[in-house]
N, C-alpha and C positions, 0 to 999 in steps of 0.2 A: 357638217362639220367631220364628214368621216373620211369624203375625198380629199379635202384638206391635209388630214394627216397621213392620208397615203402618199400624196405628193411629197408633202415633207419630209417622209418616210424613203421614197426614191432618191432625193433631192442627197439625203446626207448618204445613202448608199452610193451614188455616183461622185460624190465629193470624195468619198474614201478610197474609192477604187482610182481616182485620179492617176495616171504616171508621171514621176518625178523624174524621170528622164536618166536617172541613175541608179545601176545596178548594185545589187547586193556587193557583187565582188568587188566593181570597182570603189565603191565607199570603204570597204575593208582593205583593199592593196593601197588607198591614201592614210588608214588608219597607222598600216604596220610599215610603213617607211622607214629604213634606219638612220637616223637622226647622228649623223657622224663627230657634228660640233659640240655635242655634248662631252666627248669622252675625256677624262683629265690626262695629265700629261705623265711623260715617263720619267722616273725617278731616279736621277742620276746616281750612280755609285761614287764612294768616296774613293780619293787616288790608290789608297790602299788596297782596296777589293776588287776595282778596276784592271791594275797593275797583277792580281792574280787570277783572274779570269781573262788573261789578254791570251792565255794561249790556251784556252779551253773552247776547242773548236764546237762542241754540238753547243756550247750557251751561248756563242756569237751567232751560231746559226738561228737559235731559238729568238734572240735577241733583232737580229734581221726581220725573222716574218713578223714578228709585234711591230716593224717600221712597216712593213706593208699594211699591216692591218692599220695603223694611222690614216690609211692613204683610200681605206675603203668608202666609198659614197652612197652603196646603194645593198641590200641583203644578197643578190648575187655575188657581188664584189666583197663580203665579210664572208659566205659558205666557203670559198675558195681560201681565203685565207686561215680558216677558221680549220678548215681538211690539213692546211699545210703546217699550222703549229699544233696539230694533232700528233702528227708524223715525226715532227721535231721534239716533240716532248718525248715521244717513246725514247727518240734517238738519247736524250739528254739524261733519262732514267737507267737507261742502259751503259751509260758514261762513266768512266771513271771522276770522281770528283776531285778539284785541285786542293793536296794540304786541309788546312784547317775546315776548309767548307764542305769536308765529307762528315755533315751533322746533321744529325736528326731533325733539328729544327728545320734547316733548309728544305731537307727532302720531304717534311710533312706539309709545308708551304706548297711545293712542288705538286705535290699529290692534290692539292686543294685546288691549286690553279687546273690540273688535270678536268677535277669537276666542273669548274666555270666552263672549261673550252666545250663540254658534252652538253653542259647546260646551254651554252649559248647556241652551240648545234639543233637541239632539241628544239628552241624557241624557232628559228626559222623553220624547220622542217615540219613544225605542226603551225606555221600559219601564224603565231604570236609575235609581237612588237620584240625584236631584239637588243633596242637600246638599252635598257635597264640592265639584262643579263650582260651585255658587255660593258656597260664600264662598271659591273661588280667584277668580272672579268678581270679588267685592269686596273682596279685598285687589289687583287689577288696579285696580279703580275708585281704590282709595285712593293707589296709585300714581301712578295717573296725575294727580290731584290733589296730591299730595306734590310733584308733578315744577313744578307751576306756585311752587310755595313755594322750590323748590330754584332755579328759573329767577329768580326774580329775589334773592334773597339773593347770589347767584354771580356778579353782574355786574361784569364788570372796564371800568376806563376802556382804550378802546383807544389814547386817545392818549398815556397812559402806556405803555402799551406798546409802539409803534411810534416814537415821539419819541425818538431817538436823543442829544438836546441836553443 
């Protein structure tokens, strides 16, 4: 009986040590693949907002960098696009906002967007799945663009409000 239990223990030990032909690095790489197909579409600006940002070079370059981001197929493409977006956001923050778009509501959404850029970059550098942070970043970008529409559509005439006659 004792010999049988030793044989059974040895058999379990051999089964536990069996090679699965997949290294942990390979399994991790499969889990961390960037899923570019889940990305939300870019929000379109209304015609009035599009006309206002037409001459804003820094915004146009940031927007074109987002177009490059939508073409990313893996983490290497994504990290290059994120680095470019971070640089373009710095230029946008230092630029002069056109007319009514020089608003704290828009600037705060730009800061949120910058935070998501850094979150995506950190996810990639720390070997985490970057799909979910990228989706959040794109939703923040859409909120940033949506705020252009909101600011332009909700203009109140200050004369009517302040005029007591």
